[in-house]
N, C-alpha and C positions, 0 to 999 in steps of 0.2 A: 490475545497475541496482539492483534490492534492498538489496543487501548496503549500497549507497551511503548510499540511503535509510533505511536503520538508524542507520549510521554518522551522519548527519545531524539524525534525528530528534527527542534528546535537547536540546537546541541549541536555544535562547529567539533567536528574531530576532525583528526589529520595521523598520521602512521604515527607518533610519539603526540604527549604534552594531555593538559589536563582534561581536553572535550574525551578524551579518550576514558583516561581515567573518572569523570565522572559519570559516562556512559555504563561503564564495568559498574561500577559500585550502584547505580540505578536496578540493573541485573544482579547483582549480591543481596539486593534487598529477599528477592525472591527465591536464589539459591546461595543463601549466604556461604555455602561448604566451595564456593569459588576461591583458588588461591591464586594471589597477584603476585606474578613478577617482573622486578621492576631488571636493566641490562641500559647498563652504561654506557653513554655515549661513546663513542670509538672501538668502544669492544669488536674486536674481531672473528667474525661468522661467515665460518666456510670465506668464499670469494669477494663477501661483502664485509662492511663496516656499520653500526647503530650510527643512525645519523645523529642531528647536535637534535633538540627538544625544541618545538615551536607551539609557541604560543600567541594569539592574536586577543584583544583587547574590541578593536573595532578598525574604521576604514570608510572612508566617503573620498570622491570628487567635487571638486565646486566649482562655480563659476565664480568670474572677479565682483560678479554684482550679490554675492552669499548663497544661491541659490545650490542647490545638491543635485549633483545631476544622477551620485550613482550613491548609497550609504550602505554598510556592512551591515546595519542592523536591520533592514530593511530584506536583503537573502545573503546568508553567509557563502552562499558561492559567487560573492562580488568581487570578493577581492583572492586572488589567486593562491592556493595551496602553498604555504610554507613562502611567502611574502615575504621580502626584508623588512626592517622597518622604513618608511620615508613620509617628510616630510616638508613641501617646499612646492613654489609654485615653477613649470611647465611650461613650454609650449604647447602649443595645438600637434604639433608633427611627433613630438618627443613624445607625449599621452598617447601617442595612436599606435607607441612603437610598442606599448603595454597594454593594450588593451588588447582583449581576447573575445572572438566572436562565432556564430556558426551560420553566414550568409543562409542559409537553404535553410533555417529553421530562424527564422528572422523574431520571433516573438519570445525564445527560451533563452535562459543566462546557461553555458558552457561550464562546465564544470574542468578547473583546468589545475595543475599540480608544478612544480619545478622542486623537485626533494631535493637532488642532488649537486644542479649548480644553483647558484642565488643568484638571485635576480626579484624583481619588485613586479606584481600584474595588478589589473582589473579583468574582471568578467561582467560581460551586458551584454543586453542582448540587439542585434545588429539593428533592430529598429533606434534602440538610446542609441549606439554610435554612431547614426546618419543627427541627431540633433547635437551634436559635437563640432559647433560650431565659432564660438569662441574662441580670440586668437590665444589666448594663456588659461590656466588652469591651475590652485592648488591643489594637491593630493596631499592624504595624510591615509599609512598605515601603520596602525598604532598595535605592532607585534615585535616578539622577540626570537629570537634565532642565538641560544645557546647549548655549555654542555647541561646534557638534565637525563633522559634514561627513557628508555623504549618499553612500554606494561604490556604483557599480556596477561590471560584468564584461563585455570584451568580445572578443571573438575573431575576427578578417577572415581567410578563408580563399582565399586567392586562384586566378580562373578563369582560362580564355582571353580574355574578354572582362572590362569591367567592370561588363557587369550585373549586378544582383545578385539575392540571397534573400535574406530578412531572416526568421531565427529568433530569438524571442524567448520569456524566460520569466520568470516574480518568484523573487524567494529570501527574503520577509519575515515570512515568518508561525511561529511557534512550533509545538510540535512537534503538525502535523498532514499524514498523510500524504500522501495525494490532493490535497488543495486546496495543498500545498505543496510536497511534497519528488518528487512523480512527476511533472513539469515541469521541473526544473531534470537531472535523473538521464538521465528520456529523450534531453534535448537534449545531455548529454554523451556519451551513446554515439554519439549522431550525430555530433558531429563527429571521431569515433574514425573511424567509417563512410567520412565524405569523406573523411579526409583517408590513407585508405585507394586510394582510386581513383589510378589513373598518370595521369587527367588531367579536368578539370573544364571545360565552359562556362563556368559560371558563376562568379562570387566568390560564398560566404555569408560572413553577416554573424550573428556570436551574438551574443545579449545575456541578462545577468543584472541583471535590476534590480529592485529594490524596485517595486511595482505599483503604479499610479497617479504617484504623484510619480516614482518612476526614469523610467516610461518622458521622463515632459512633460521632465524636465530632460534626459535623454538627446534626443528631439528641439528643444528649445531650441538643443544645442549641435549640433545635425547632422540638421537640416533641409534646408538644402539639397544635401548630398552624398545625403540619403535621396532626396529626390524626382528626382532628377537621375539616380537609377541605381537604384532597386528595382524589379522587375518583375512580386515577387508574394511576399508574408508570411504568416507564421503566430506563431500565440502559443499555445505549449503549455502546459495550465491542464486541472488533473484530470486523466491519462492514465494513472492504477494502476489502477484496478478492474476488473472483471470484467464489467461490467452491459453497455453499450453503448458505441456513439461516438457520435460528435456534430460538427456545425462550425455553427458560429456564421455567417453571410456576413457579407462588408462590407456597405458602406453599401446598395450600388446589387446587389448579385448579381453583377457581372458583370466581375471579375477574371479576371485569369489564375490566381491562389487558388483561387477559387473554383472555377472547370473543372476543374483538376489531382486537389483533393478530392476533391468532390463525385466525378469519374470513380473515382478509387479506394477510397472510400468503398461504392461502386457493386456494386463486382466484391469487397471483400473482405468486406463485413457491409453485404449489404444493406437489415437493418434498421434502418440509421443512420437517427440523427434530426436534423432540419435547422430549425436555429432563426435567426429574421431578428435583421438589427443590430437592431433594434427592443429585445430580449431581451439586448444586450452588459452587461458585468460587467466583462472585465477589459480589457489595457489595449488590448485590438482600439478599446474607447472612445476611447482619445488619437489611434491611427494613424487614425483613420476619423474622427477633428472634422473641423470648416470650417477649412480656412489650410491642413491637414494631409493628408488625401486620401491616402494612400497605401493602396496595395491589400495589404492586410492580411484574412484572417479568421481565428478561433477555429478548435484542434481542442481537442477534447475527449472522454472516453470520457463518463460522465457529468455534466451538465451542471452546474456549479458555480452554488447555490442548487434544485435537480432532485435532488439523492441525500438524503434527509434525514439524512444523517451528518457536512452542509455547515456548518463554523464550528465544532465542536465537539470534545469530547472523544474522541469515540466514530470520528474521524476517524485514526483510528492504521494502526499496520502492519499489524493483519488485516484492515484495508479494503482496501488495497493488495495485489497477487500478483507473483512472479517472471513470471504470465502475464500477466495486466494489462500489466507494464510491457511485457513482448513486444511484443504485439499493438499497443502504437502507434505504441513502434520500428519493426516493420515497415510498418506504413503510412508511416512517414514515410519509409521509406526506397525505400518507391513512389512514393511523388511526388517522392522527389529524381531518381529513375532517369528516372522520365516527363517530369519539367522538364528532364533533361538530355538527352534526347531528342529532343522535343515543339519538331523544325523543320516548314516546311511543305516536302511531297515531293511532284518532277516526275515522271515516268515518264521516263525517255530514248529508247523505241519509240514509233513510233506503231501505234495496234491494239495488239490481244491479242501479248503476247511470248508466242516460244515456249521455255517452261518446261523442257518437255521434253530438248531437247539440251543444256539446262545441270544436268541431273538433278535439278530440283528440281520432276520430273512425272511420276504413272506412265506408263510405253512398252508398256501393256498397255492396252488400253479394255477394261473391264468393270464392270460394278454392283458399288458400292460401294468402290471400288479410289481414287476421288475426294473421296471427304472427305477424307481428311489436309490435303489440300495446296487445301479450298477457299477457306481462308481467305487464304489467300496471292492465287486468281484476285480477290477481293474487294478486296482490298488493292490488287492492281494498277488495279482501275477508279477508284478513289477517290483513287488517288496521281500527283491533277490538276493539283496547282498550288493547287488553292482549299480543301486542307482540310490541318489540320494533324494532329499524331498522336493529340492526344486529341480531331480531331471523329472523326477514323478509327478511333477506339476507339468513339467513343460510337455510327457507325453501323452498325459491324459486332458491336456488343454480345458486346465481347469484349476483354480485358485491356489496358493499354497493355505489361505485362510481357510476355503473348506475344507480341505485335505487333512489338516491337525485336527478336527475332533474325529472324523474316521478314524487316524492314527490313534488318538487316545481311547476309543472307541476295542480296537481292536490288540491295545497292549490290556489294559485291563479285563481281557477275556485269557492274556499269556498266550492269545496267535501268532503278536508281533514281538520283536524286541531289536535295540541297536543294535549294528553289528559291533 
């Protein structure tokens, strides 16, 4: 996952354009089954319109002496996203009207965009801005903004049923590691895991889209299918650092997605942070919007906006790690396994079963020998048809992945059945 992020990191991506396509094609080298869709500029998607396509080749600010102040080649954050093409000489005063910095983080370049109002601009560290003391500067932004299309990728893994789990991420930011590349890299590895399973209960729908306008566009074309089939969904965002884990709940915090992710995080990382839907900021906004109302929540390590490097040049490859990505991947594997096994279970004999004659219980009664089977005894008591596996996990305070083998043993002995 980290190697894939390193390969994708230098590419300048946006909500449309060749950077997005190039990044998606690199992922398709790993997952060639991804279907690519292009939606033309000007297409009406609910209350929005697919914007013009933006591409950029370079940009810089130079002094009259010819010295370069900032260059797109050094950081693709130096040019504001969706900047109009310009090449002219401007006064210092006019240039400063088009320069964006973060004074409270003077060493870092901010990530700034202007998708729906045409303008041009440059981003730099506040320290670099302080060096702009000349009277005039030559500025160049070698970009195009013209009719084209918006791109997204989709991969559906069929299961035994048409019930679906939706897992989605975005691929539309330039060189930022946690807020951009961690989600697509973890999602790509998760697809590989699900493909390796001999059997899948659910069908799995994976989407790589531009944030906001991409999910709106996808929903405008697939809403009825999603509303009919999706039982739980997850937006993967900022899942590559080592700091914490976070859940951003669905609108009413009452979906299967909320239940399973909270359950897994409770055992995997008890200090996880829980954010309400009121603090949403990524594509869970669209999936939980009125008239859509899909059972989707967000999964992050450090939540966007909550870590200092967010939307700056400091969100680089040093901020994420193989261990951080692996931890997020393991959480999602646990989520998938819990969902695949999350049925309502019913014991098939009345009263407490005799586990000993089936080799499931000690045959010598003495102090201390029962501890290892106590969880199984508790499981048989609560497998009464009223509780699904997540309920039983919460009641017993035992992780789902520890209950699965117990459940399997009971089913092998025909003591337990799916209700």
